[in-house]
SEMI-422773 format. One record per residue: residue number from 1; x, y, z of N, C-alpha, C, O in turn; residue in one letter. Coordinates in steps of 0.02 Angstrom, whole numbers, plus 50000, padded with zeros to 5 digits. Layout:
// residues N
ATOM  pos    n_X    n_Y    n_Z   ca_X   ca_Y   ca_Z    c_X    c_Y    c_Z    o_X    o_Y    o_Z  code
ATOM  NUM      X      Y      Z      X      Y      Z      X      Y      Z      X      Y      Z     A
...
//
This chain:
// residues 293
ATOM  pos    n_X    n_Y    n_Z   ca_X   ca_Y   ca_Z    c_X    c_Y    c_Z    o_X    o_Y    o_Z  code
ATOM    1  51022  49416  49759  50964  49387  49794  50977  49314  49808  50992  49275  49762     M
ATOM    2  50972  49293  49871  50985  49225  49891  50923  49182  49878  50870  49206  49860     T
ATOM    3  50934  49116  49889  50877  49070  49883  50823  49087  49933  50763  49083  49918     V
ATOM    4  50844  49106  49994  50795  49126  50044  50754  49186  50023  50694  49190  50035     G
ATOM    5  50787  49233  49989  50752  49293  49965  50702  49274  49911  50646  49300  49910     A
ATOM    6  50721  49229  49867  50675  49207  49814  50614  49174  49845  50557  49186  49824     V
ATOM    7  50625  49131  49895  50569  49098  49928  50524  49148  49964  50463  49142  49964     L
ATOM    8  50556  49198  49995  50516  49250  50029  50473  49289  49980  50414  49302  49993     L
ATOM    9  50503  49309  49924  50465  49345  49873  50408  49302  49848  50352  49326  49839     V
ATOM   10  50421  49238  49837  50368  49193  49814  50312  49189  49864  50253  49190  49846     T
ATOM   11  50328  49184  49928  50277  49179  49980  50234  49242  49983  50173  49239  49989     A
ATOM   12  50267  49300  49979  50229  49364  49981  50183  49370  49922  50125  49389  49929     V
ATOM   13  50209  49354  49863  50168  49359  49802  50109  49311  49805  50054  49329  49785     V
ATOM   14  50120  49249  49828  50066  49202  49832  50012  49224  49883  49953  49214  49872     W
ATOM   15  50035  49253  49939  49988  49277  49988  49945  49333  49958  49885  49336  49968     A
ATOM   16  49977  49378  49921  49940  49432  49890  49892  49405  49838  49837  49432  49830     V
ATOM   17  49912  49353  49802  49869  49327  49748  49805  49294  49775  49755  49292  49739     S
ATOM   18  49806  49269  49836  49747  49234  49862  49702  49281  49903  49647  49261  49922     V
ATOM   19  49725  49341  49918  49686  49389  49956  49644  49430  49907  49670  49456  49857     I
ATOM   20  49580  49436  49920  49535  49471  49875  49531  49546  49890  49522  49587  49845     R
ATOM   21  49538  49565  49954  49533  49635  49973  49597  49672  49953  49652  49652  49971     S
ATOM   22  49589  49727  49917  49646  49766  49895  49680  49799  49955  49740  49810  49954     I
ATOM   23  49642  49815  50007  49670  49845  50067  49715  49795  50103  49769  49814  50126     R
ATOM   24  49693  49733  50109  49734  49682  50142  49795  49664  50099  49848  49648  50126     L
ATOM   25  49787  49665  50033  49843  49653  49989  49899  49703  50003  49957  49685  50010     R
ATOM   26  49880  49767  50007  49929  49820  50019  49961  49811  50088  50021  49824  50096     A
ATOM   27  49921  49790  50138  49949  49781  50205  49999  49723  50206  50052  49729  50237     L
ATOM   28  49984  49668  50173  50030  49611  50170  50094  49631  50135  50149  49613  50157     V
ATOM   29  50088  49667  50080  50149  49688  50044  50190  49737  50086  50251  49741  50079     Y
ATOM   30  50157  49775  50130  50192  49825  50171  50234  49793  50227  50277  49827  50255     S
ATOM   31  50222  49730  50242  50262  49699  50295  50336  49703  50277  50355  49686  50221     L
ATOM   32  50378  49725  50324  50450  49736  50308  50490  49672  50307  50545  49670  50335     P
ATOM   33  50464  49620  50276  50500  49557  50272  50561  49562  50225  50616  49541  50245     L
ATOM   34  50555  49589  50164  50615  49596  50123  50666  49642  50153  50726  49630  50147     P
ATOM   35  50644  49695  50187  50692  49740  50221  50730  49703  50274  50791  49711  50281     M
ATOM   36  50695  49663  50314  50727  49624  50367  50779  49577  50337  50835  49572  50362     T
ATOM   37  50761  49542  50283  50808  49495  50251  50869  49533  50224  50925  49509  50230     L
ATOM   38  50857  49591  50193  50914  49629  50165  50960  49654  50221  51021  49654  50213     A
ATOM   39  50931  49676  50277  50972  49701  50332  51012  49645  50365  51067  49656  50389     L
ATOM   40  50983  49585  50366  51017  49528  50397  51072  49499  50351  51125  49479  50374     V
ATOM   41  51058  49498  50287  51103  49463  50240  51153  49508  50204  51195  49483  50167     S
ATOM   42  51150  49573  50216  51198  49619  50184  51232  49662  50238  51206  49667  50293     T
ATOM   43  51289  49691  50222  51323  49733  50271  51296  49803  50278  51322  49843  50316     P
ATOM   44  51243  49819  50241  51217  49887  50240  51172  49900  50300  51137  49855  50324     Y
ATOM   45  51173  49962  50324  51129  49983  50377  51075  50030  50351  51060  50032  50292     G
ATOM   46  51046  50068  50397  50992  50114  50380  51016  50186  50392  51038  50203  50447     V
ATOM   47  51012  50226  50340  51029  50297  50345  50976  50339  50311  50920  50316  50300     G
ATOM   48  50994  50400  50295  50946  50445  50264  50922  50421  50196  50863  50428  50179     G
ATOM   49  50967  50391  50157  50949  50367  50090  50896  50312  50094  50851  50310  50053     A
ATOM   50  50902  50268  50144  50855  50213  50149  50784  50238  50169  50734  50211  50145     Q
ATOM   51  50781  50289  50211  50715  50317  50228  50683  50348  50167  50623  50338  50155     V
ATOM   52  50722  50385  50128  50695  50413  50065  50680  50358  50015  50641  50368  49968     L
ATOM   53  50711  50299  50024  50695  50243  49980  50623  50220  49986  50597  50190  49939     G
ATOM   54  50590  50235  50042  50519  50219  50049  50478  50261  49999  50429  50237  49971     V
ATOM   55  50501  50322  49987  50469  50362  49935  50481  50330  49867  50438  50334  49822     L
ATOM   56  50539  50299  49858  50553  50264  49796  50506  50206  49785  50486  50192  49728     G
ATOM   57  50488  50171  49838  50438  50117  49832  50371  50144  49808  50339  50114  49765     L
ATOM   58  50351  50201  49835  50288  50232  49813  50292  50254  49740  50245  50245  49702     N
ATOM   59  50349  50283  49722  50358  50304  49652  50357  50244  49605  50332  50249  49548     L
ATOM   60  50382  50188  49627  50380  50127  49587  50308  50110  49568  50293  50099  49509     F
ATOM   61  50263  50107  49618  50194  50088  49605  50157  50142  49566  50116  50126  49522     F
ATOM   62  50171  50204  49580  50139  50258  49542  50160  50255  49469  50118  50263  49424     V
ATOM   63  50224  50242  49457  50248  50237  49388  50215  50178  49352  50194  50185  49294     T
ATOM   64  50211  50121  49385  50179  50063  49354  50106  50077  49341  50080  50059  49288     V
ATOM   65  50071  50110  49388  50000  50124  49380  49989  50171  49321  49943  50160  49281     A
ATOM   66  50029  50223  49316  50020  50272  49262  50035  50242  49195  49997  50250  49148     V
ATOM   67  50091  50206  49189  50110  50178  49125  50064  50121  49102  50052  50113  49042     T
ATOM   68  50039  50082  49150  49997  50026  49131  49924  50046  49120  49894  50027  49070     H
ATOM   69  49896  50084  49167  49824  50100  49162  49810  50162  49121  49758  50166  49089     Q
ATOM   70  49855  50210  49121  49843  50272  49083  49874  50267  49012  49841  50284  48963     R
ATOM   71  49936  50244  49009  49971  50240  48945  49960  50173  48909  49981  50165  48852     L
ATOM   72  49929  50125  48944  49913  50060  48915  49974  50019  48897  49973  49982  48848     R
ATOM   73  50028  50026  48935  50086  49984  48924  50072  49914  48950  50032  49907  48996     W
ATOM   74  50104  49863  48922  50099  49796  48952  50126  49798  49023  50171  49838  49039     P
ATOM   75  50098  49756  49067  50113  49760  49138  50187  49749  49152  50215  49783  49195     I
ATOM   76  50219  49701  49118  50289  49688  49131  50333  49745  49107  50385  49760  49137     L
ATOM   77  50314  49778  49052  50350  49837  49029  50341  49894  49078  50387  49933  49091     L
ATOM   78  50281  49900  49106  50268  49951  49157  50309  49937  49220  50335  49983  49251     A
ATOM   79  50316  49873  49237  50359  49854  49294  50431  49877  49281  50464  49902  49326     D
ATOM   80  50454  49866  49220  50522  49888  49202  50531  49963  49209  50583  49986  49232     G
ATOM   81  50479  50001  49190  50483  50073  49198  50486  50093  49272  50522  50138  49291     A
ATOM   82  50447  50058  49313  50449  50071  49385  50517  50057  49415  50542  50095  49456     G
ATOM   83  50548  50001  49395  50615  49984  49420  50665  50036  49397  50710  50055  49435     I
ATOM   84  50659  50060  49335  50705  50110  49309  50700  50175  49350  50751  50206  49364     A
ATOM   85  50640  50194  49368  50630  50254  49409  50662  50244  49478  50694  50289  49504     V
ATOM   86  50652  50185  49507  50681  50171  49573  50758  50172  49570  50790  50200  49615     Y
ATOM   87  50787  50141  49519  50859  50139  49513  50887  50210  49503  50939  50227  49531     V
ATOM   88  50853  50251  49462  50876  50319  49450  50874  50359  49515  50921  50397  49530     A
ATOM   89  50820  50351  49553  50815  50386  49617  50869  50362  49666  50900  50402  49701     L
ATOM   90  50882  50296  49666  50933  50268  49710  51002  50296  49693  51040  50313  49738     S
ATOM   91  51017  50300  49630  51082  50327  49608  51091  50399  49631  51145  50419  49653     A
ATOM   92  51037  50438  49627  51041  50507  49650  51049  50513  49725  51087  50555  49749     G
ATOM   93  51013  50471  49763  51018  50473  49836  51086  50451  49861  51112  50478  49910     L
ATOM   94  51115  50402  49827  51180  50376  49849  51238  50422  49829  51294  50414  49854     L
ATOM   95  51224  50468  49785  51277  50514  49763  51292  50569  49813  51344  50601  49809     A
ATOM   96  51246  50579  49861  51255  50632  49911  51246  50601  49980  51214  50549  49988     V
ATOM   97  51275  50635  50030  51268  50613  50098  51209  50650  50130  51213  50711  50140     D
ATOM   98  51156  50614  50145  51095  50645  50171  51089  50630  50245  51086  50572  50265     I
ATOM   99  51088  50682  50288  51078  50670  50360  51012  50634  50373  50961  50649  50341     P
ATOM  100  51012  50589  50421  50953  50548  50433  50893  50591  50454  50838  50581  50430     F
ATOM  101  50904  50639  50500  50849  50679  50524  50818  50721  50469  50757  50729  50466     E
ATOM  102  50860  50748  50425  50834  50788  50368  50793  50744  50321  50740  50764  50298     A
ATOM  103  50818  50683  50307  50781  50637  50264  50715  50616  50296  50664  50611  50262     A
ATOM  104  50716  50604  50362  50655  50584  50396  50604  50640  50394  50545  50628  50382     L
ATOM  105  50626  50703  50407  50579  50759  50405  50549  50768  50336  50489  50780  50329     A
ATOM  106  50592  50763  50284  50567  50771  50215  50518  50715  50198  50467  50728  50166     A
ATOM  107  50533  50654  50220  50488  50598  50205  50420  50607  50238  50368  50595  50208     T
ATOM  108  50420  50629  50301  50357  50638  50337  50316  50695  50306  50255  50690  50301     L
ATOM  109  50349  50749  50287  50313  50805  50255  50282  50783  50189  50223  50797  50176     V
ATOM  110  50321  50748  50148  50296  50725  50084  50239  50674  50093  50191  50673  50055     L
ATOM  111  50246  50630  50143  50193  50581  50157  50128  50616  50177  50075  50598  50153     W
ATOM  112  50133  50666  50221  50073  50702  50243  50041  50739  50184  49980  50740  50177     L
ATOM  113  50083  50771  50142  50056  50806  50084  50021  50758  50037  49968  50774  50010     A
ATOM  114  50051  50700  50026  50019  50650  49982  49953  50626  50010  49905  50618  49973     A
ATOM  115  49950  50614  50077  49888  50592  50107  49832  50645  50100  49775  50628  50084     M
ATOM  116  49850  50708  50111  49800  50762  50104  49776  50767  50032  49716  50775  50020     L
ATOM  117  49822  50762  49984  49803  50766  49914  49759  50708  49894  49708  50717  49861     L
ATOM  118  49778  50647  49913  49738  50588  49895  49670  50588  49928  49621  50568  49897     L
ATOM  119  49667  50611  49990  49602  50616  50024  49556  50666  49990  49496  50655  49984     R
ATOM  120  49586  50723  49969  49546  50773  49934  49520  50746  49868  49462  50758  49849     H
ATOM  121  49563  50711  49831  49542  50683  49767  49489  50629  49776  49443  50623  49736     R
ATOM  122  49495  50590  49830  49445  50538  49844  49377  50569  49859  49325  50545  49836     A
ATOM  123  49377  50623  49900  49314  50656  49916  49283  50688  49854  49222  50687  49845     R
ATOM  124  49326  50717  49811  49300  50748  49749  49270  50695  49704  49219  50707  49672     T
ATOM  125  49302  50635  49701  49277  50581  49658  49210  50556  49685  49164  50543  49646     R
ATOM  126  49205  50547  49751  49143  50522  49779  49087  50572  49769  49030  50553  49754     V
ATOM  127  49102  50638  49777  49052  50689  49766  49029  50690  49693  48970  50698  49679     A
ATOM  128  49077  50680  49647  49059  50678  49576  49016  50617  49560  48968  50622  49522     S
ATOM  129  49033  50560  49589  48993  50499  49579  48923  50507  49608  48874  50484  49580     D
ATOM  130  48920  50541  49666  48855  50552  49697  48811  50598  49653  48751  50588  49648     A
ATOM  131  48843  50649  49623  48807  50692  49578  48781  50656  49517  48725  50667  49495     G
ATOM  132  48823  50611  49490  48799  50571  49433  48743  50524  49453  48697  50512  49414     E
ATOM  133  48747  50498  49514  48693  50454  49537  48628  50491  49545  48575  50466  49528     A
ATOM  134  48632  50553  49571  48572  50594  49577  48542  50610  49508  48481  50609  49499     D
ATOM  135  48587  50625  49460  48562  50639  49393  48530  50577  49362  48480  50582  49327     A
ATOM  136  48560  50519  49376  48532  50457  49350  48465  50442  49383  48419  50415  49351     A
ATOM  137  48458  50460  49448  48395  50448  49482  48339  50489  49452  48281  50468  49449     A
ATOM  138  48356  50548  49428  48305  50590  49396  48288  50564  49326  48235  50579  49300     A
ATOM  139  48334  50525  49296  48323  50502  49228  48289  50435  49222  48254  50423  49174     G
ATOM  140  48300  50390  49271  48269  50325  49263  48288  50279  49320  48337  50290  49355     G
ATOM  141  48248  50228  49329  48257  50182  49385  48318  50137  49378  48348  50118  49428     G
ATOM  142  48336  50119  49315  48395  50076  49306  48458  50109  49330  48501  50077  49360     D
ATOM  143  48464  50174  49316  48524  50210  49337  48527  50216  49412  48581  50217  49441     A
ATOM  144  48468  50219  49444  48466  50224  49517  48497  50162  49548  48533  50166  49597     V
ATOM  145  48482  50104  49519  48508  50041  49547  48583  50037  49539  48617  50009  49582     A
ATOM  146  48611  50065  49486  48682  50059  49474  48722  50113  49509  48780  50101  49527     A
ATOM  147  48693  50172  49520  48730  50228  49547  48759  50216  49615  48820  50221  49622     G
ATOM  148  48719  50200  49667  48749  50190  49733  48800  50135  49736  48849  50140  49773     P
ATOM  149  48790  50082  49696  48839  50028  49696  48906  50052  49671  48958  50034  49698     T
ATOM  150  48905  50093  49619  48967  50119  49593  49003  50162  49643  49064  50159  49649     A
ATOM  151  48964  50204  49680  48995  50247  49730  49024  50205  49786  49079  50219  49810     V
ATOM  152  48988  50153  49808  49014  50111  49861  49077  50076  49840  49125  50072  49879     D
ATOM  153  49079  50050  49777  49139  50016  49754  49198  50063  49750  49254  50044  49767     D
ATOM  154  49185  50125  49728  49240  50173  49724  49267  50191  49792  49327  50199  49800     A
ATOM  155  49223  50197  49841  49245  50216  49907  49278  50160  49945  49324  50172  49984     G
ATOM  156  49256  50099  49935  49282  50044  49975  49343  50011  49944  49381  49977  49979     S
ATOM  157  49354  50021  49879  49410  49987  49846  49399  49913  49839  49447  49875  49835     G
ATOM  158  49336  49891  49838  49322  49819  49834  49344  49793  49766  49340  49828  49716     A
ATOM  159  49365  49733  49766  49391  49704  49704  49334  49680  49661  49285  49650  49683     E
ATOM  160  49342  49695  49597  49291  49674  49549  49296  49599  49539  49351  49573  49527     T
ATOM  161  49240  49563  49543  49243  49490  49535  49269  49472  49466  49255  49505  49416     P
ATOM  162  49308  49419  49465  49337  49397  49402  49316  49326  49386  49351  49290  49351     T
ATOM  163  49258  49306  49411  49234  49240  49396  49272  49186  49431  49272  49128  49409     G
ATOM  164  49306  49204  49489  49342  49154  49527  49410  49139  49499  49446  49098  49528     G
ATOM  165  49430  49170  49444  49495  49157  49414  49545  49207  49441  49527  49264  49458     R
ATOM  166  49608  49186  49445  49660  49230  49471  49672  49287  49424  49666  49280  49363     S
ATOM  167  49689  49345  49454  49702  49404  49415  49776  49409  49394  49795  49457  49361     D
ATOM  168  49817  49360  49414  49888  49365  49402  49913  49321  49347  49875  49299  49303     G
ATOM  169  49978  49308  49349  50009  49268  49297  50006  49194  49315  49997  49176  49373     L
ATOM  170  50013  49150  49265  50018  49078  49280  50078  49064  49324  50126  49102  49326     P
ATOM  171  50076  49007  49360  50127  48991  49409  50197  48989  49378  50244  49017  49406     A
ATOM  172  50204  48956  49321  50269  48950  49290  50297  49018  49268  50357  49030  49274     L
ATOM  173  50253  49061  49244  50276  49127  49224  50296  49169  49284  50342  49209  49280     L
ATOM  174  50260  49159  49341  50280  49193  49403  50351  49173  49423  50392  49216  49439     K
ATOM  175  50364  49108  49421  50431  49085  49440  50484  49113  49393  50540  49129  49414     L
ATOM  176  50467  49118  49328  50514  49145  49280  50529  49218  49295  50587  49240  49291     L
ATOM  177  50477  49256  49312  50487  49327  49328  50528  49335  49391  50570  49379  49395     V
ATOM  178  50516  49291  49441  50556  49294  49502  50630  49280  49487  50674  49312  49513     I
ATOM  179  50642  49230  49443  50710  49213  49425  50744  49271  49388  50801  49289  49403     F
ATOM  180  50709  49301  49341  50736  49359  49306  50748  49417  49354  50797  49453  49348     V
ATOM  181  50702  49426  49402  50712  49478  49451  50773  49467  49494  50808  49514  49512     G
ATOM  182  50787  49403  49511  50847  49387  49550  50910  49405  49511  50957  49434  49539     A
ATOM  183  50911  49388  49447  50968  49405  49405  50975  49481  49399  51031  49508  49404     I
ATOM  184  50919  49515  49388  50921  49588  49381  50947  49620  49445  50986  49668  49441     L
ATOM  185  50926  49595  49502  50949  49623  49565  51024  49613  49573  51059  49658  49596     T
ATOM  186  51049  49554  49554  51122  49541  49558  51161  49588  49513  51214  49613  49532     A
ATOM  187  51135  49600  49453  51168  49644  49405  51169  49716  49431  51218  49751  49423     V
ATOM  188  51113  49736  49461  51108  49806  49485  51137  49814  49556  51135  49869  49583     L
ATOM  189  51163  49761  49585  51187  49766  49654  51241  49818  49663  51241  49853  49714     G
ATOM  190  51286  49825  49614  51339  49875  49620  51311  49946  49618  51341  49992  49646     A
ATOM  191  51255  49955  49583  51225  50022  49579  51182  50037  49640  51183  50092  49667     V
ATOM  192  51144  49986  49662  51097  49998  49717  51133  50004  49784  51114  50046  49824     L
ATOM  193  51183  49963  49796  51219  49962  49860  51170  49963  49919  51130  49917  49926     R
ATOM  194  51172  50015  49960  51129  50017  50019  51055  50021  50004  51014  50009  50048     G
ATOM  195  51037  50038  49942  50966  50044  49925  50934  49976  49912  50874  49973  49898     M
ATOM  196  50973  49922  49918  50941  49856  49913  50894  49844  49972  50851  49800  49970     V
ATOM  197  50902  49884  50025  50860  49876  50084  50787  49890  50067  50742  49856  50092     V
ATOM  198  50775  49939  50025  50706  49956  50006  50688  49939  49935  50637  49962  49909     T
ATOM  199  50730  49899  49902  50715  49880  49833  50651  49839  49829  50640  49795  49871     F
ATOM  200  50607  49853  49780  50543  49818  49776  50550  49747  49748  50531  49734  49691     P
ATOM  201  50579  49702  49789  50590  49634  49766  50525  49601  49741  50521  49578  49684     Y
ATOM  202  50476  49600  49785  50412  49569  49767  50364  49617  49734  50311  49596  49712     S
ATOM  203  50383  49681  49730  50337  49730  49701  50322  49718  49628  50267  49735  49605     G
ATOM  204  50368  49688  49592  50357  49675  49520  50298  49629  49511  50253  49643  49471     V
ATOM  205  50297  49572  49547  50242  49525  49540  50179  49548  49576  50124  49533  49554     L
ATOM  206  50187  49584  49631  50129  49611  49666  50092  49660  49620  50030  49661  49619     V
ATOM  207  50129  49700  49584  50097  49745  49535  50060  49707  49481  50008  49729  49457     A
ATOM  208  50087  49649  49462  50052  49607  49413  49986  49581  49443  49935  49582  49409     V
ATOM  209  49989  49558  49505  49928  49531  49537  49875  49584  49546  49815  49569  49541     E
ATOM  210  49896  49646  49558  49848  49700  49571  49842  49747  49511  49823  49805  49519     A
ATOM  211  49857  49722  49451  49863  49767  49393  49798  49801  49374  49799  49854  49343     R
ATOM  212  49741  49772  49392  49677  49804  49375  49656  49856  49426  49608  49893  49414     R
ATOM  213  49692  49860  49482  49675  49908  49535  49739  49941  49560  49747  49949  49621     Q
ATOM  214  49783  49960  49516  49847  49985  49536  49842  50052  49573  49879  50064  49621     L
ATOM  215  49797  50095  49551  49790  50159  49585  49763  50151  49656  49786  50184  49702     F
ATOM  216  49714  50106  49665  49688  50093  49732  49742  50060  49775  49750  50077  49834     E
ATOM  217  49779  50013  49747  49833  49981  49784  49886  50032  49804  49912  50031  49860     F
ATOM  218  49904  50077  49758  49954  50128  49773  49932  50173  49829  49972  50194  49871     S
ATOM  219  49867  50189  49832  49840  50232  49885  49846  50197  49952  49869  50227  50000     W
ATOM  220  49826  50134  49956  49831  50097  50019  49904  50086  50040  49920  50092  50099     H
ATOM  221  49947  50072  49992  50017  50061  50009  50050  50126  50033  50090  50125  50079     F
ATOM  222  50033  50181  50000  50063  50245  50021  50044  50262  50093  50085  50289  50130     S
ATOM  223  49983  50245  50113  49964  50257  50183  50004  50211  50229  50028  50233  50281     R
ATOM  224  50010  50146  50210  50047  50099  50252  50121  50114  50255  50156  50091  50301     N
ATOM  225  50147  50151  50206  50219  50162  50204  50244  50202  50264  50303  50202  50279     S
ATOM  226  50199  50237  50299  50220  50270  50361  50245  50220  50412  50292  50234  50449     L
ATOM  227  50215  50161  50414  50238  50109  50460  50307  50085  50440  50347  50067  50483     A
ATOM  228  50322  50083  50374  50389  50064  50353  50441  50116  50374  50497  50100  50391     L
ATOM  229  50421  50180  50372  50465  50233  50396  50479  50223  50470  50535  50233  50493     V
ATOM  230  50428  50204  50509  50438  50190  50580  50486  50132  50590  50528  50134  50635     G
ATOM  231  50480  50079  50549  50525  50022  50554  50597  50044  50543  50641  50026  50582     F
ATOM  232  50609  50082  50490  50677  50103  50474  50704  50151  50526  50764  50150  50542     L
ATOM  233  50661  50195  50553  50684  50243  50603  50706  50207  50666  50759  50222  50694     T
ATOM  234  50665  50160  50690  50683  50123  50751  50748  50083  50739  50790  50080  50783     A
ATOM  235  50755  50053  50681  50816  50016  50666  50876  50061  50665  50929  50044  50691     Y
ATOM  236  50869  50120  50636  50926  50166  50630  50954  50185  50698  51015  50185  50708     H
ATOM  237  50911  50201  50744  50934  50225  50809  50961  50170  50854  50994  50185  50904     Y
ATOM  238  50947  50107  50838  50971  50052  50880  51018  50004  50844  51038  49954  50873     L
ATOM  239  51036  50019  50781  51077  49973  50743  51147  49968  50771  51181  49917  50759     Q
ATOM  240  51171  50019  50807  51238  50015  50837  51238  49973  50901  51291  49952  50924     D
ATOM  241  51180  49962  50930  51175  49921  50990  51179  49847  50972  51223  49811  50995     V
ATOM  242  51133  49825  50930  51130  49756  50907  51080  49752  50850  51028  49784  50852     S
ATOM  243  51097  49713  50800  51051  49705  50744  50986  49671  50766  50932  49687  50741     S
ATOM  244  50992  49624  50813  50931  49590  50837  50886  49638  50876  50825  49638  50867     A
ATOM  245  50917  49679  50918  50877  49729  50955  50846  49780  50908  50789  49799  50916     V
ATOM  246  50885  49801  50858  50860  49850  50810  50802  49821  50770  50753  49856  50758     A
ATOM  247  50807  49758  50749  50753  49727  50712  50691  49720  50755  50635  49732  50732     L
ATOM  248  50700  49700  50819  50642  49695  50863  50608  49761  50873  50546  49765  50872     G
ATOM  249  50647  49814  50883  50617  49880  50891  50584  49904  50826  50532  49936  50828     A
ATOM  250  50615  49887  50769  50586  49906  50705  50518  49874  50694  50471  49907  50673     G
ATOM  251  50514  49808  50707  50450  49773  50699  50398  49799  50748  50338  49803  50732     W
ATOM  252  50419  49816  50809  50372  49843  50858  50345  49911  50834  50285  49924  50839     A
ATOM  253  50389  49954  50808  50368  50018  50782  50321  50009  50723  50271  50044  50716     A
ATOM  254  50338  49961  50679  50293  49948  50622  50224  49926  50646  50174  49950  50620     F
ATOM  255  50222  49880  50694  50158  49856  50719  50116  49910  50749  50055  49913  50738     G
ATOM  256  50147  49954  50788  50110  50009  50821  50081  50056  50769  50022  50074  50772     V
ATOM  257  50122  50077  50721  50099  50124  50670  50048  50092  50623  49999  50125  50604     L
ATOM  258  50058  50030  50604  50009  49996  50561  49942  49990  50595  49889  50000  50564     A
ATOM  259  49943  49975  50660  49880  49971  50699  49848  50039  50703  49787  50045  50695     T
ATOM  260  49887  50091  50715  49859  50159  50720  49830  50182  50653  49781  50219  50652     A
ATOM  261  49860  50159  50598  49835  50180  50532  49770  50144  50514  49731  50171  50474     L
ATOM  262  49758  50086  50541  49700  50046  50520  49642  50046  50570  49584  50043  50550     H
ATOM  263  49657  50049  50634  49602  50045  50684  49555  50104  50684  49495  50093  50691     L
ATOM  264  49579  50166  50678  49531  50223  50682  49475  50218  50632  49419  50239  50647     P
ATOM  265  49487  50192  50572  49433  50186  50523  49378  50141  50547  49319  50157  50540     L
ATOM  266  49397  50084  50576  49347  50037  50602  49309  50066  50660  49248  50057  50666     G
ATOM  267  49344  50102  50704  49310  50130  50762  49262  50184  50742  49207  50189  50770     R
ATOM  268  49283  50226  50693  49236  50278  50670  49175  50247  50638  49119  50271  50648     R
ATOM  269  49186  50194  50599  49128  50161  50568  49081  50131  50619  49021  50136  50612     G
ATOM  270  49110  50100  50672  49068  50072  50725  49031  50126  50762  48973  50118  50780     A
ATOM  271  49065  50183  50773  49032  50238  50808  48974  50265  50767  48921  50280  50794     A
ATOM  272  48984  50270  50700  48929  50295  50658  48871  50246  50658  48813  50266  50660     R
ATOM  273  48886  50181  50655  48833  50132  50655  48795  50132  50721  48734  50125  50722     A
ATOM  274  48832  50141  50776  48800  50144  50842  48756  50206  50847  48700  50203  50873     S
ATOM  275  48782  50262  50823  48742  50323  50826  48680  50317  50783  48626  50340  50803     A
ATOM  276  48686  50286  50724  48628  50276  50681  48576  50232  50715  48516  50245  50709     S
ATOM  277  48600  50181  50750  48553  50138  50785  48516  50174  50840  48457  50162  50852     G
ATOM  278  48552  50218  50875  48519  50254  50929  48469  50304  50902  48416  50314  50933     R
ATOM  279  48484  50334  50845  48437  50383  50817  48374  50348  50791  48319  50374  50799     V
ATOM  280  48382  50291  50760  48326  50258  50729  48281  50222  50779  48226  50202  50762     S
ATOM  281  48304  50214  50841  48266  50177  50891  48208  50221  50915  48221  50278  50936     R
ATOM  282  48147  50198  50913  48091  50240  50936  48095  50252  51011  48114  50208  51049     P
ATOM  283  48076  50314  51030  48076  50332  51101  48016  50302  51136  47960  50303  51110     L
ATOM  284  48029  50276  51196  47975  50247  51235  47949  50300  51283  47990  50337  51312     R
ATOM  285  47885  50305  51293  47858  50355  51339  47880  50340  51410  47888  50282  51429     P
ATOM  286  47888  50394  51450  47909  50386  51519  47858  50348  51560  47875  50310  51605     A
ATOM  287  47794  50358  51544  47741  50323  51581  47686  50305  51534  47672  50343  51487     A
ATOM  288  47654  50249  51544  47600  50229  51501  47540  50274  51512  47522  50288  51569     E
ATOM  289  47507  50299  51459  47448  50342  51467  47392  50301  51500  47384  50241  51489     P
ATOM  290  47353  50336  51541  47297  50301  51574  47246  50275  51523  47232  50307  51473     P
ATOM  291  47219  50217  51538  47169  50186  51494  47099  50214  51511  47077  50212  51568     T
ATOM  292  47066  50240  51460  46999  50267  51469  46948  50213  51458  46947  50181  51404     V
ATOM  293  46905  50201  51507  46853  50149  51501  46783  50182  51499  46733  50146  51493     R
//
């Protein structure tokens, strides 16, 4: 990891630390900045292993979320477990020659399956929370006040206030973790080889910043990872032409897919609000009734 890479990781982590919305945090982390730096500064290109490496990024966050929030491991130990899972997956992917089209098809199928599963679980959770809210409404007024708020928070992924204090590590400890991560990356360079393109450079500290909402962050990042697949796909097909052209096409593909993933939600919400406004508006009579004198 070069000095530029360390500075880039620091910038990404600081941006994530000042953003309160978990959805925007995941979007900022999804930007293919580390991938761009790795492709520019290393001789490696994009093949089937790198596309499957996007799944490794998702496994990294899932591993950290499970070990930290379910198993109650310390966050840095959970980060280590996530890196170990990514390295093990990378070693397996690099041991075989995977055709790009087969890797792309497998990645898209697994992404779609994960989205359907997570959407089903989210709907089940909201329905369960709504049922508890209804039960609380029958039991007392205090529960009524708390029920809808809990459902809204679960559905929106809003961040729980922390009294204005940062949810992450102190600045000096962040720099120490970045330094250790740089050394770790250099040590693992011989093992990772081409998988350095998708290595979670800033993921270690981003997981620390979002440690209280790791499952929500993982959900948002997994959805955004389709845009990363688009970035790598565009780069793969144009990397023999020029690295600059391939990077430009990759960023364009990322922008198009990221926009497509985020805009429909806002439009549907606006459409629902507009429809609600039209329904609630009282109908005006076609003609005023005659006045009886």
